[in-house]
Backbone as CSV, one residue per row, in Angstrom:
resi,resn,N_x,N_y,N_z,CA_x,CA_y,CA_z,C_x,C_y,C_z
1,UNK,0.834,-1.210,0.000,0.000,0.000,0.000,0.866,1.258,0.000
2,UNK,1.903,1.242,0.871,2.813,2.384,0.937,3.591,2.537,-0.360
3,UNK,3.985,1.385,-0.938,4.719,1.415,-2.200,3.865,2.007,-3.308
4,UNK,2.567,1.627,-3.272,1.644,2.156,-4.281,1.532,3.670,-4.170
5,UNK,1.426,4.176,-2.940,1.303,5.622,-2.731,2.553,6.366,-3.178
6,UNK,3.718,5.777,-2.901,4.963,6.440,-3.288,5.133,6.480,-4.795
7,UNK,4.514,5.526,-5.488,4.590,5.539,-6.954,3.596,6.525,-7.560
8,UNK,2.453,6.657,-6.906,1.407,7.511,-7.467,1.822,8.978,-7.497
9,UNK,2.483,9.441,-6.452,2.846,10.859,-6.380,3.814,11.279,-7.477
10,UNK,4.896,10.518,-7.723,5.782,10.908,-8.836,5.089,10.900,-10.188
11,UNK,4.210,9.906,-10.401,3.474,9.845,-11.671,2.570,11.062,-11.827
12,UNK,1.863,11.404,-10.740,0.980,12.568,-10.779,1.779,13.851,-11.008
13,UNK,2.911,13.973,-10.331,3.758,15.160,-10.503,4.283,15.279,-11.931
14,UNK,4.661,14.135,-12.497,5.177,14.168,-13.868,4.094,14.572,-14.860
15,UNK,2.863,14.098,-14.640,1.754,14.476,-15.525,1.483,15.980,-15.444
16,UNK,1.462,16.510,-14.212,1.233,17.943,-14.030,2.360,18.747,-14.667
17,UNK,3.583,18.248,-14.533,4.736,18.949,-15.104,4.657,19.015,-16.621
18,UNK,4.234,17.903,-17.248,4.108,17.877,-18.702,3.053,18.884,-19.169
19,UNK,1.898,18.889,-18.479,0.834,19.830,-18.838,1.300,21.273,-18.630
20,UNK,1.950,21.537,-17.493,2.430,22.890,-17.201,3.460,23.344,-18.224
21,UNK,4.351,22.441,-18.615,5.379,22.799,-19.602,4.744,23.153,-20.948
22,UNK,3.734,22.365,-21.348,3.075,22.645,-22.634,2.369,24.001,-22.607
23,UNK,1.775,24.343,-21.446,1.115,25.646,-21.329,2.126,26.785,-21.378
24,UNK,3.248,26.605,-20.663,4.289,27.636,-20.661,4.887,27.801,-22.054
25,UNK,5.009,26.685,-22.770,5.569,26.719,-24.121,4.691,27.536,-25.063
26,UNK,3.367,27.446,-24.873,2.435,28.168,-25.740,2.176,29.597,-25.263
27,UNK,2.543,29.896,-24.013,2.197,31.188,-23.409,2.713,32.396,-24.187
28,UNK,3.993,32.445,-24.622,4.460,33.644,-25.343,3.638,33.960,-26.587
29,UNK,3.294,32.919,-27.351,2.487,33.141,-28.560,1.106,33.655,-28.195
30,UNK,0.477,33.041,-27.164,-0.865,33.462,-26.765,-0.861,34.896,-26.244
31,UNK,0.133,35.232,-25.423,0.212,36.588,-24.872,0.413,37.609,-25.987
32,UNK,1.301,37.303,-26.924,1.536,38.218,-28.048,0.271,38.406,-28.876
33,UNK,-0.475,37.318,-29.074,-1.709,37.395,-29.858,-2.730,38.295,-29.171
34,UNK,-2.942,38.092,-27.853,-3.939,38.886,-27.136,-3.518,40.345,-27.012
35,UNK,-2.211,40.614,-26.925,-1.744,42.000,-26.920,-2.030,42.654,-28.270
36,UNK,-1.822,41.900,-29.355,-2.063,42.431,-30.699,-3.519,42.818,-30.902
37,UNK,-4.432,41.950,-30.435,-5.865,42.226,-30.617,-6.454,43.022,-29.452
38,UNK,-5.597,43.403,-28.498,-6.021,44.153,-27.314,-7.068,43.401,-26.507
39,UNK,-6.817,42.143,-26.292,-7.711,41.321,-25.473,-7.350,41.441,-24.005
40,UNK,-7.661,42.624,-23.435,-7.242,42.901,-22.060,-7.950,42.009,-21.056
41,UNK,-9.183,41.619,-21.340,-9.901,40.737,-20.416,-9.191,39.399,-20.280
42,UNK,-8.805,38.824,-21.419,-8.113,37.533,-21.391,-6.745,37.648,-20.723
43,UNK,-6.022,38.736,-21.020,-4.713,38.933,-20.401,-4.832,39.118,-18.890
44,UNK,-5.851,39.856,-18.469,-6.070,40.041,-17.037,-6.388,38.739,-16.334
45,UNK,-7.220,37.913,-16.994,-7.563,36.614,-16.417,-6.328,35.726,-16.310
46,UNK,-5.501,35.733,-17.349,-4.263,34.950,-17.312,-3.354,35.414,-16.174
47,UNK,-3.250,36.724,-15.981,-2.385,37.262,-14.925,-2.886,36.879,-13.538
48,UNK,-4.206,36.972,-13.335,-4.782,36.611,-12.034,-4.524,35.146,-11.712
49,UNK,-4.760,34.269,-12.692,-4.547,32.836,-12.467,-3.072,32.543,-12.202
50,UNK,-2.196,33.155,-12.992,-0.758,32.901,-12.836,-0.256,33.357,-11.468
51,UNK,-0.613,34.578,-11.073,-0.114,35.122,-9.810,-0.673,34.373,-8.607
52,UNK,-1.974,34.040,-8.657,-2.564,33.310,-7.526,-1.983,31.909,-7.408
53,UNK,-1.650,31.291,-8.548,-1.042,29.956,-8.515,0.381,30.010,-7.970
54,UNK,1.161,30.999,-8.405,2.560,31.108,-7.972,2.672,31.494,-6.499
55,UNK,1.882,32.488,-6.078,2.060,33.039,-4.734,1.149,32.411,-3.682
56,UNK,0.147,31.619,-4.126,-0.720,31.006,-3.117,-0.785,29.505,-3.306
57,UNK,-1.627,29.048,-4.256,-1.724,27.600,-4.455,-2.335,27.301,-5.816
58,UNK,-2.073,26.087,-6.284,-2.649,25.632,-7.549,-4.164,25.566,-7.468
59,UNK,-4.674,25.138,-6.318,-6.126,25.013,-6.139,-6.819,26.360,-6.283
60,UNK,-6.249,27.394,-5.651,-6.850,28.724,-5.754,-6.800,29.237,-7.187
61,UNK,-5.680,29.010,-7.871,-5.571,29.450,-9.259,-6.622,28.819,-10.152
62,UNK,-6.826,27.503,-9.990,-7.847,26.807,-10.776,-9.240,27.313,-10.432
63,UNK,-9.507,27.502,-9.129,-10.829,27.965,-8.702,-11.131,29.356,-9.251
64,UNK,-10.144,30.254,-9.189,-10.344,31.601,-9.725,-10.563,31.573,-11.232
65,UNK,-9.792,30.749,-11.939,-9.944,30.653,-13.390,-11.325,30.194,-13.796
66,UNK,-11.792,29.117,-13.147,-13.125,28.589,-13.464,-14.206,29.582,-13.052
67,UNK,-14.078,30.150,-11.844,-15.104,31.065,-11.344,-15.240,32.322,-12.183
68,UNK,-14.115,32.957,-12.506,-14.164,34.188,-13.313,-14.681,33.896,-14.716
69,UNK,-14.291,32.758,-15.287,-14.771,32.391,-16.629,-16.279,32.213,-16.639
70,UNK,-16.820,31.567,-15.593,-18.274,31.382,-15.504,-18.978,32.732,-15.387
71,UNK,-18.420,33.644,-14.572,-19.020,34.970,-14.425,-19.023,35.737,-15.747
72,UNK,-17.942,35.624,-16.520,-17.870,36.307,-17.818,-18.899,35.750,-18.793
73,UNK,-19.083,34.419,-18.771,-20.078,33.795,-19.645,-21.479,34.263,-19.269
74,UNK,-21.770,34.304,-17.965,-23.085,34.749,-17.507,-23.329,36.204,-17.904
75,UNK,-22.319,37.049,-17.708,-22.459,38.460,-18.077,-22.727,38.610,-19.567
76,UNK,-22.010,37.833,-20.379,-22.181,37.918,-21.829,-23.564,37.443,-22.256
77,UNK,-24.054,36.365,-21.639,-25.315,35.762,-22.077,-26.534,36.506,-21.564
78,UNK,-26.391,37.279,-20.484,-27.552,37.970,-19.918,-27.703,39.396,-20.428
79,UNK,-26.791,39.859,-21.265,-26.881,41.230,-21.776,-27.501,41.229,-23.165
80,UNK,-28.688,41.824,-23.318,-29.307,41.855,-24.644,-28.497,42.698,-25.617
81,UNK,-28.322,42.199,-26.831,-27.492,42.897,-27.816,-28.355,43.499,-28.931
82,UNK,-29.383,44.231,-28.535,-30.242,44.854,-29.536,-29.506,46.018,-30.190
83,UNK,-29.874,46.317,-31.434,-29.195,47.344,-32.221,-30.227,48.258,-32.875
84,UNK,-29.891,49.523,-33.009,-30.699,50.436,-33.812,-30.083,50.478,-35.204
85,UNK,-30.928,50.358,-36.222,-30.449,50.264,-37.599,-30.663,51.574,-38.350
86,UNK,-29.724,51.876,-39.214,-29.847,52.998,-40.137,-29.611,52.509,-41.555
87,UNK,-30.133,53.238,-42.534,-30.021,52.798,-43.928,-28.781,53.397,-44.587
88,UNK,-28.088,52.561,-45.348,-26.977,53.050,-46.156,-27.571,53.836,-47.320
89,UNK,-27.217,55.110,-47.485,-27.839,55.952,-48.519,-27.768,55.328,-49.906
90,UNK,-28.914,55.394,-50.605,-28.982,54.889,-51.970,-29.159,53.393,-52.082
91,UNK,-29.348,52.711,-50.957,-29.517,51.255,-50.983,-30.708,50.868,-50.114
92,UNK,-31.027,49.579,-50.133,-32.037,49.028,-49.234,-31.394,48.244,-48.093
93,UNK,-30.125,48.507,-47.858,-29.389,47.813,-46.798,-29.395,48.635,-45.516
94,UNK,-29.527,47.928,-44.395,-29.549,48.579,-43.090,-28.414,48.017,-42.238
95,UNK,-27.735,48.923,-41.531,-26.586,48.534,-40.716,-26.755,49.051,-39.290
96,UNK,-26.000,48.455,-38.392,-25.994,48.876,-36.998,-25.482,50.317,-36.895
97,UNK,-26.300,51.203,-36.345,-25.922,52.619,-36.262,-24.794,52.861,-35.270
98,UNK,-24.534,51.898,-34.387,-23.480,52.058,-33.389,-22.159,51.443,-33.833
99,UNK,-22.105,51.002,-35.081,-20.898,50.333,-35.568,-19.844,51.314,-36.068
100,UNK,-20.161,52.611,-36.066,-19.199,53.615,-36.511,-19.363,54.028,-37.958
101,UNK,-20.382,53.511,-38.650,-20.647,53.902,-40.036,-21.156,55.340,-40.045
102,UNK,-20.425,56.234,-40.675,-20.706,57.675,-40.570,-21.838,58.148,-41.477
103,UNK,-22.185,57.401,-42.504,-23.098,57.918,-43.526,-24.490,57.299,-43.469
104,UNK,-24.861,56.683,-42.384,-26.179,56.070,-42.300,-27.257,57.140,-42.182
105,UNK,-28.411,56.873,-42.781,-29.528,57.803,-42.666,-30.653,57.147,-41.873
106,UNK,-31.294,57.939,-41.021,-32.379,57.437,-40.192,-33.711,57.840,-40.810
107,UNK,-34.666,56.932,-40.732,-35.971,57.153,-41.352,-36.837,57.969,-40.405
108,UNK,-37.376,59.059,-40.902,-38.192,59.937,-40.070,-39.424,59.197,-39.551
109,UNK,-39.650,59.297,-38.257,-40.823,58.684,-37.648,-40.705,57.201,-37.390
110,UNK,-39.519,56.627,-37.601,-39.348,55.175,-37.443,-38.145,54.858,-36.562
111,UNK,-38.342,53.928,-35.663,-37.250,53.356,-34.884,-37.102,51.906,-35.335
112,UNK,-35.969,51.594,-35.935,-35.732,50.250,-36.469,-34.771,49.532,-35.533
113,UNK,-35.237,48.470,-34.930,-34.478,47.761,-33.902,-34.237,46.324,-34.341
114,UNK,-32.998,45.905,-34.263,-32.647,44.525,-34.599,-32.403,43.733,-33.323
115,UNK,-33.059,42.570,-33.227,-32.818,41.644,-32.120,-32.075,40.453,-32.713
116,UNK,-30.762,40.354,-32.525,-29.966,39.370,-33.266,-29.782,38.030,-32.571
117,UNK,-30.614,37.707,-31.584,-30.390,36.495,-30.805,-31.711,35.957,-30.274
118,UNK,-31.750,34.689,-29.880,-32.948,34.138,-29.245,-33.307,34.915,-27.983
119,UNK,-34.598,34.984,-27.671,-35.064,35.673,-26.473,-35.356,34.645,-25.391
120,UNK,-34.621,34.728,-24.296,-34.796,33.792,-23.184,-34.847,34.574,-21.879
121,UNK,-35.146,33.852,-20.798,-35.189,34.490,-19.481,-33.846,35.128,-19.129
122,UNK,-32.759,34.604,-19.697,-31.419,35.075,-19.332,-31.099,36.448,-19.903
123,UNK,-31.582,36.757,-21.107,-31.157,38.007,-21.757,-32.264,39.038,-21.916
124,UNK,-33.446,38.792,-21.334,-34.533,39.768,-21.483,-34.707,40.642,-20.245
125,UNK,-33.885,40.411,-19.217,-34.028,41.183,-17.990,-33.841,42.675,-18.211
126,UNK,-32.903,43.059,-19.084,-32.628,44.472,-19.338,-33.178,44.936,-20.686
127,UNK,-33.963,44.110,-21.342,-34.407,44.445,-22.697,-35.235,45.724,-22.726
128,UNK,-36.157,45.868,-21.781,-37.000,47.065,-21.758,-36.169,48.326,-21.550
129,UNK,-35.232,48.262,-20.612,-34.420,49.441,-20.312,-33.547,49.833,-21.497
130,UNK,-32.947,48.854,-22.157,-32.081,49.159,-23.303,-32.904,49.665,-24.485
131,UNK,-34.099,49.114,-24.655,-34.976,49.586,-25.722,-35.419,51.024,-25.451
132,UNK,-35.651,51.328,-24.187,-36.035,52.690,-23.813,-34.916,53.676,-24.141
133,UNK,-33.681,53.261,-23.918,-32.549,54.135,-24.257,-32.476,54.383,-25.760
134,UNK,-32.744,53.350,-26.545,-32.748,53.540,-27.997,-33.824,54.539,-28.402
135,UNK,-34.987,54.467,-27.752,-36.063,55.411,-28.046,-35.640,56.852,-27.753
136,UNK,-35.012,57.043,-26.605,-34.710,58.402,-26.142,-33.472,59.001,-26.788
137,UNK,-32.454,58.148,-27.039,-31.148,58.674,-27.445,-30.643,58.149,-28.787
138,UNK,-31.251,57.079,-29.301,-30.744,56.495,-30.535,-29.536,55.619,-30.327
139,UNK,-29.157,55.390,-29.081,-28.043,54.510,-28.741,-28.253,53.996,-27.324
140,UNK,-27.712,52.820,-27.048,-27.839,52.250,-25.704,-26.610,52.528,-24.856
141,UNK,-25.687,53.357,-25.377,-24.409,53.565,-24.689,-24.340,54.863,-23.896
142,UNK,-25.448,55.584,-23.793,-25.432,56.850,-23.056,-26.055,56.658,-21.683
143,UNK,-25.773,57.596,-20.785,-26.323,57.525,-19.437,-27.790,57.947,-19.471
144,UNK,-28.671,57.193,-18.794,-30.111,57.504,-18.858,-30.495,58.817,-18.197
145,UNK,-29.579,59.462,-17.461,-29.901,60.743,-16.824,-29.829,61.916,-17.801
146,UNK,-29.257,61.705,-18.971,-29.137,62.778,-19.955,-30.502,63.127,-20.544
147,UNK,-30.701,64.377,-20.989,-31.967,64.741,-21.644,-32.135,63.977,-22.952
148,UNK,-33.394,63.713,-23.306,-33.649,62.909,-24.495,-33.186,63.636,-25.754
149,UNK,-32.719,62.843,-26.718,-32.219,63.377,-27.981,-33.190,63.123,-29.130
150,UNK,-34.024,62.097,-28.998,-35.011,61.779,-30.033,-36.388,62.210,-29.550
151,UNK,-37.145,62.857,-30.432,-38.491,63.282,-30.071,-39.452,62.100,-30.133
152,UNK,-40.626,62.264,-29.532,-41.633,61.206,-29.569,-42.079,60.918,-30.993
153,UNK,-42.103,61.958,-31.827,-42.513,61.766,-33.217,-41.540,60.875,-33.980
154,UNK,-40.306,60.785,-33.504,-39.319,59.922,-34.166,-39.614,58.449,-33.940
155,UNK,-40.509,58.167,-32.989,-40.819,56.779,-32.645,-42.284,56.438,-32.906
156,UNK,-42.875,57.077,-33.923,-44.269,56.763,-34.251,-44.426,55.321,-34.699
157,UNK,-43.391,54.792,-35.331,-43.395,53.406,-35.809,-42.148,52.707,-35.272
158,UNK,-42.327,51.514,-34.758,-41.196,50.703,-34.308,-41.174,49.427,-35.139
159,UNK,-40.049,49.192,-35.795,-39.880,48.006,-36.641,-38.842,47.104,-35.987
160,UNK,-39.246,45.883,-35.671,-38.331,44.906,-35.085,-37.839,43.956,-36.177
161,UNK,-36.540,43.919,-36.377,-35.931,42.912,-37.252,-35.605,41.709,-36.373
162,UNK,-36.364,40.620,-36.527,-36.229,39.469,-35.624,-35.669,38.245,-36.348
163,UNK,-34.861,38.504,-37.382,-34.276,37.379,-38.119,-33.431,36.490,-37.206
164,UNK,-32.783,37.093,-36.202,-31.930,36.315,-35.305,-32.672,35.620,-34.181
165,UNK,-33.962,35.899,-34.038,-34.739,35.274,-32.963,-35.186,33.892,-33.439
166,UNK,-34.295,32.938,-33.313,-34.582,31.576,-33.777,-35.349,30.765,-32.752
167,UNK,-35.420,31.262,-31.519,-36.190,30.571,-30.485,-36.550,31.564,-29.388
168,UNK,-37.589,31.238,-28.633,-38.004,32.042,-27.485,-38.514,31.101,-26.407
169,UNK,-38.312,31.486,-25.148,-38.942,30.731,-24.077,-40.104,31.549,-23.516
170,UNK,-40.764,31.031,-22.501,-41.943,31.701,-21.966,-41.650,33.085,-21.425
171,UNK,-40.529,33.229,-20.716,-40.181,34.527,-20.130,-39.866,35.557,-21.210
172,UNK,-39.123,35.138,-22.238,-38.815,36.040,-23.337,-40.067,36.482,-24.075
173,UNK,-40.995,35.552,-24.274,-42.256,35.873,-24.938,-43.069,36.861,-24.118
174,UNK,-43.097,36.658,-22.804,-43.854,37.553,-21.927,-43.305,38.976,-21.967
175,UNK,-41.985,39.110,-21.918,-41.372,40.443,-21.966,-41.676,41.120,-23.301
176,UNK,-41.581,40.373,-24.402,-41.873,40.947,-25.716,-43.332,41.371,-25.808
177,UNK,-44.233,40.567,-25.245,-45.658,40.919,-25.260,-45.907,42.206,-24.484
178,UNK,-45.240,42.358,-23.345,-45.396,43.571,-22.542,-44.863,44.792,-23.289
179,UNK,-43.764,44.616,-24.008,-43.191,45.720,-24.787,-44.152,46.150,-25.891
180,UNK,-44.669,45.170,-26.629,-45.599,45.475,-27.725,-46.869,46.120,-27.186
181,UNK,-47.400,45.589,-26.099,-48.625,46.143,-25.514,-48.408,47.596,-25.077
182,UNK,-47.264,47.859,-24.457,-46.958,49.218,-24.013,-46.883,50.187,-25.191
183,UNK,-46.259,49.747,-26.284,-46.179,50.595,-27.474,-47.565,50.891,-28.028
184,UNK,-48.390,49.875,-28.119,-49.721,50.069,-28.704,-50.577,50.991,-27.846
185,UNK,-50.425,50.893,-26.526,-51.179,51.780,-25.639,-50.730,53.231,-25.782
186,UNK,-49.495,53.431,-26.240,-48.967,54.783,-26.462,-49.210,55.274,-27.886
187,UNK,-49.913,54.483,-28.693,-50.222,54.902,-30.057,-49.113,54.672,-31.053
188,UNK,-48.204,53.755,-30.742,-47.084,53.449,-31.630,-47.424,52.215,-32.457
189,UNK,-47.167,52.290,-33.760,-47.394,51.130,-34.628,-46.197,50.187,-34.554
190,UNK,-46.478,48.895,-34.597,-45.440,47.872,-34.472,-45.405,47.013,-35.731
191,UNK,-44.199,46.789,-36.234,-43.991,45.869,-37.359,-42.849,44.917,-37.011
192,UNK,-42.970,43.699,-37.507,-41.904,42.710,-37.360,-41.431,42.303,-38.747
193,UNK,-40.132,42.380,-38.979,-39.593,41.983,-40.283,-38.711,40.754,-40.139
194,UNK,-38.664,39.976,-41.211,-37.821,38.789,-41.313,-38.073,37.792,-40.183
195,UNK,-39.348,37.653,-39.824,-39.709,36.664,-38.817,-39.831,35.281,-39.430
196,UNK,-40.372,34.324,-38.676,-40.519,32.956,-39.193,-41.387,32.926,-40.446
197,UNK,-40.913,32.246,-41.467,-41.671,32.170,-42.721,-42.749,31.094,-42.660
198,UNK,-42.551,30.111,-41.808,-43.523,29.019,-41.690,-44.415,29.253,-40.472
199,UNK,-45.704,29.061,-40.669,-46.651,29.283,-39.576,-46.631,28.159,-38.546
200,UNK,-45.926,27.074,-38.837,-45.791,26.011,-37.839,-44.472,26.125,-37.072
201,UNK,-43.750,27.223,-37.298,-42.487,27.445,-36.585,-42.784,27.728,-35.108
202,UNK,-41.989,27.176,-34.186,-42.245,27.390,-32.753,-42.304,28.862,-32.351
203,UNK,-41.461,29.710,-32.957,-41.471,31.134,-32.616,-42.787,31.776,-33.037
204,UNK,-43.256,31.438,-34.250,-44.535,31.996,-34.709,-45.682,31.548,-33.814
205,UNK,-45.675,30.292,-33.397,-46.736,29.797,-32.513,-46.764,30.568,-31.202
206,UNK,-45.583,30.865,-30.652,-45.525,31.642,-29.416,-46.020,33.068,-29.637
207,UNK,-45.646,33.666,-30.763,-46.107,35.020,-31.074,-47.625,35.063,-31.196
208,UNK,-48.183,34.028,-31.776,-49.632,33.981,-31.988,-50.375,33.695,-30.689
209,UNK,-49.917,32.700,-29.947,-50.598,32.316,-28.708,-50.529,33.401,-27.644
210,UNK,-49.432,34.158,-27.634,-49.268,35.208,-26.622,-50.073,36.461,-26.943
211,UNK,-50.609,36.541,-28.151,-51.377,37.710,-28.557,-50.548,38.801,-29.202
212,UNK,-49.247,38.549,-29.399,-48.378,39.563,-30.002,-48.787,39.856,-31.439
213,UNK,-49.172,38.821,-32.175,-49.595,39.012,-33.571,-50.815,39.923,-33.629
214,UNK,-51.816,39.639,-32.788,-53.029,40.449,-32.780,-52.743,41.873,-32.302
215,UNK,-51.921,42.008,-31.260,-51.587,43.335,-30.741,-50.892,44.192,-31.790
216,UNK,-50.042,43.561,-32.595,-49.254,44.302,-33.583,-50.095,44.796,-34.747
217,UNK,-51.249,44.190,-34.952,-52.094,44.581,-36.075,-52.372,43.456,-37.041
218,UNK,-52.086,42.226,-36.637,-52.356,41.081,-37.499,-51.153,40.667,-38.320
219,UNK,-51.364,39.655,-39.142,-50.266,39.093,-39.934,-49.704,40.081,-40.949
220,UNK,-50.484,41.081,-41.326,-49.988,42.065,-42.297,-48.832,42.889,-41.734
221,UNK,-48.678,42.901,-40.426,-47.580,43.641,-39.802,-46.348,42.770,-39.592
222,UNK,-46.373,41.563,-40.140,-45.203,40.687,-40.157,-44.754,40.568,-41.607
223,UNK,-43.660,41.243,-41.942,-43.266,41.411,-43.344,-41.914,40.756,-43.607
224,UNK,-41.558,40.734,-44.892,-40.351,40.004,-45.304,-39.052,40.745,-45.019
225,UNK,-39.097,42.085,-45.045,-37.873,42.843,-44.785,-38.232,44.230,-44.261
226,UNK,-37.223,44.969,-43.845,-37.435,46.291,-43.262,-38.017,47.254,-44.288
227,UNK,-37.578,47.146,-45.536,-38.066,48.045,-46.582,-39.569,47.894,-46.774
228,UNK,-40.063,46.667,-46.727,-41.507,46.443,-46.845,-42.244,47.046,-45.651
229,UNK,-41.665,46.939,-44.471,-42.276,47.545,-43.285,-42.359,49.061,-43.429
230,UNK,-41.323,49.665,-44.004,-41.338,51.115,-44.211,-42.442,51.525,-45.181
231,UNK,-42.666,50.708,-46.208,-43.758,51.016,-47.150,-45.106,50.947,-46.439
232,UNK,-45.254,49.979,-45.529,-46.492,49.872,-44.766,-46.685,51.095,-43.867
233,UNK,-45.602,51.589,-43.260,-45.741,52.778,-42.403,-46.195,53.978,-43.222
234,UNK,-45.665,54.115,-44.429,-46.066,55.228,-45.290,-47.534,55.103,-45.684
235,UNK,-47.951,53.879,-46.000,-49.346,53.664,-46.393,-50.290,53.967,-45.231
236,UNK,-49.965,53.465,-44.039,-50.854,53.685,-42.899,-50.829,55.140,-42.445
237,UNK,-49.696,55.819,-42.643,-49.670,57.261,-42.378,-50.628,57.994,-43.315
238,UNK,-50.667,57.544,-44.564,-51.504,58.226,-45.561,-52.988,58.057,-45.289
239,UNK,-53.364,56.950,-44.633,-54.790,56.731,-44.348,-55.117,56.995,-42.880
240,UNK,-54.106,57.447,-42.119,-54.351,57.863,-40.737,-54.528,56.740,-39.753
241,UNK,-53.914,55.597,-39.972,-54.031,54.482,-39.027,-53.141,54.743,-37.834
242,UNK,-53.707,54.642,-36.632,-52.936,54.800,-35.397,-53.164,53.579,-34.517
243,UNK,-53.058,53.763,-33.234,-53.201,52.648,-32.293,-54.562,52.002,-32.428
244,UNK,-54.549,50.668,-32.337,-55.790,49.934,-32.415,-56.360,49.855,-33.797
245,UNK,-55.582,50.316,-34.804,-56.012,50.209,-36.182,-57.027,51.241,-36.577
246,UNK,-57.157,52.348,-35.797,-58.122,53.386,-36.127,-57.438,54.675,-36.529
């Protein structure tokens, strides 16, 4: 039994040494790469793990590495990545207005919002607040205490590009229903572009069962692209359609 224990420790140490050597061998290349791309988060995580392992213990270094990585994943997955879209002049293409494109044009009376990901309980917690910032400022990166930059007339129509919403859970559906209902009560027209093309799609079934389709104005407010939604806004403006279809 004692002989077995004395053999196990050297074997375990040698395995750890081989793994550690391979990591150290790759470290200069990895560090240079992250410095080049300015990956300060990754470099900071590497430094924390390295220092805690050297000056305290291997166990603490591993625990910190796993714990911080889990926190970063949770932070990334719970933050909604909605975007306000602007049109590239002379085209029917729309791009993220926060991407630094200087020549985008905004459509008068329309707020075009892209939801590029599935809606779940994890990422809808801040959806209302971030959408409110887009309404007031045209960007989600400003402090909410600042005076509003967009007038109410700029948000007469809200167009949701939901091409990236490939799935929704109950909580995500509920939040979206509350958002749509709030808009309709304020007299704002709602359109959805690039949604599910098949009526048996799970996302469409949730939209229908939750009442979002009816609240938005029926299936006619679910269109193939943003340009078609803009034509609908012009048509309904011409005939005076407001909240509730009147």
